[in-house]
N, C-alpha and C positions, 0 to 999 in steps of 0.2 A: 804689606808687601814692601812699601818705601823703606822700612826700617831693614827689611831683610835684604834689599838692593845696597844700601849702605855698608851693613855688615859684611857681606861678601866682597864689596868693592875695597873695604878697608882692610880684610884680609889677605886678599890678591895683592894688595900694594906693598904689604908688608913682607909677603913671600916671594915676590918676584920683583924685578927691576922694570919699572912702568916709564914706557917710553913715551906714551901716547895716553894721557888720562881720559880724554874723550873715547878713545878705542876701547879702553877698559871699560869705561861706563856703558859703552852701546853693549859689549860682551856680558856684562852682568845683566843688563835689561834683558838680552836675548836668553840668556841662561835662566834668569828668574821666570821669564814669560814662559820658556819651554817648561820649567818645573811648575810653574802655574798651570800650563796647558797640561801638563801630565798630570798633576794633582786633579785638575779639572777632568781631565779624561779618567782617572782612575775613581773618582767619584761618581761621574756619569756611568762607569763601566760597573761600579759597585751598585748603582741604583738600578742600572739595566740588569745586573746579574740578580739583584733581590726582586726586581719585577718579575724577571724571567723566571726565578725560583717561584715566586707567588703565582704566576700565570701557571708554572707547571704543576704546582701544589692544587690551584683550582682545577686544570685541566684533568689531573689524576682524581680529585673528587668527584669532579663531574662523570667521569669513566666510571669511579666507583658506584655512584648514584645511578648512572645508567645500568650497571651491570646489575645493580639491586632491582632497578625496575623492570629490566628482563629477567630476571630470576623470578621476581613476582608475577611477570606477564607469563613465563613459562609455568609456573605453579598454578596460575588461574587456568591456561589451556589444559594441564595435565588434569586440574578439577573438573573442566569441562568435558574433557576426553572420557572421564571416570563417569561423569554424570551423564553423558550421552551414551557410554557403554551400559550403565543400568538401565536407560531408557529403552535402548535397543534390546536388551537381555529381556526386561519387561514385556517389549512388544513381541518378541519371538515366542516368550512363554504364552502370552494372550494369543499368538496366531496358532501356536501348537494346540492350544485349548480348543480354539474355534476348529481346527482341522480335526481333532478327535471328536468334537460333537457333531461335526459335518459327516465323519466316516461312520459315527454312530446313527446318524440319522438314515445315511445312504444304506449301511447294513440293515435298518430296520425297515426301510422302503424296499430293498432287495428281497428281504424276507418276506413282507407283504406281497409283492409281485409272485415270489415263490408258491406261497399259499395259494393266492388267486390262481396261478396256472394250474396247481394242484388240483384246485376245487373245479376249475374250466376243464381240466383233462377227466376229472370224474362225471362231470355233467356231460361231457361228450361223450365219454363212455357208456354213460347211461342212455344218452340219446340213440348211440349206436346201437346199444343192446336192444333199445324201444323198436328202432328200426329193422335190426335183425329179426327180431320177433315179429314184427307187423309181415317183414318180408316172407318168413316162413308161414306165417299164416295164410299170406295172400297166395303162396306157392302151394299150400294144403289145400285152400279154396278153389284154385285155379285147376289144380289136380283132380278135385273131386267134381268141379264144373264140366272139366274135359271129359272125366269117365263118364257124368251125367249127360254130358252132350253125346259124347261117343255111344253111350246106351240109346239116348233118344233117337241120335241120328242112325244107329243101326236099326232101330224100331221102326223109325219112318221109312229107311231104307227098305226094310223087309216090308213094310205095309204097302209102300208104293211099288215095290216090285212085284208083291201080290197084287195088288189093284191093277197093275199095268198087266200082269199075267191074267188076271180075270179079263179085262178090258181087251186084250187081245184075243183071248179064248172067245169072249162073246163077240167081238167084231168077226172073227174067223166063222163062229157060229152062225153069225148073222150074214154075212158074204156068202157062206155055203147054202144057208135057208134061202138067201135071195138067188143065189144061181139056180138053186134046183127050182125055185119058183119060177125064174125066168126060163129055165129049161122046161118046166112043166108048160108054162103059158106059151111058149114059142112051139110045143108040140101040139098043142090045142089050139 
């Protein structure tokens, strides 16, 4: 740095007429300090730019790694969704099979109930026929009993009428005889 100050000072003395050497020396020092500051600034700027460049590259690499991770996570989610879809499809198929099996079982139960109802209908029809036959037999027996009762009652009525008529005739005859006897005893 000192060498540079001397070179610039000597060159300026040669190029210009110097009235005050101290003033020239201070000017050269200020100029070199500014140059040094500028060089320092430029060096720091290059370092900051390089650092910023490295930071930018690091950030870009970080984002690229994050994108790769997100893509991997997306693939994992897609695989999980695909796996879940397969599982749900399998469960749907299983539920459909269970539903089909339950439908078959209910159809079998319905068929069995229909057969039982048909059998019960036949049994009730047989019982109804038995009751109808029993009723007809009872009606016939009651008709025969009524006819027999009517005949018996008519015979009994006839017999009672006949007895009553005989009793009445006998009583009339008895009273007549009694009246005749009383009349005879009264005259005598």
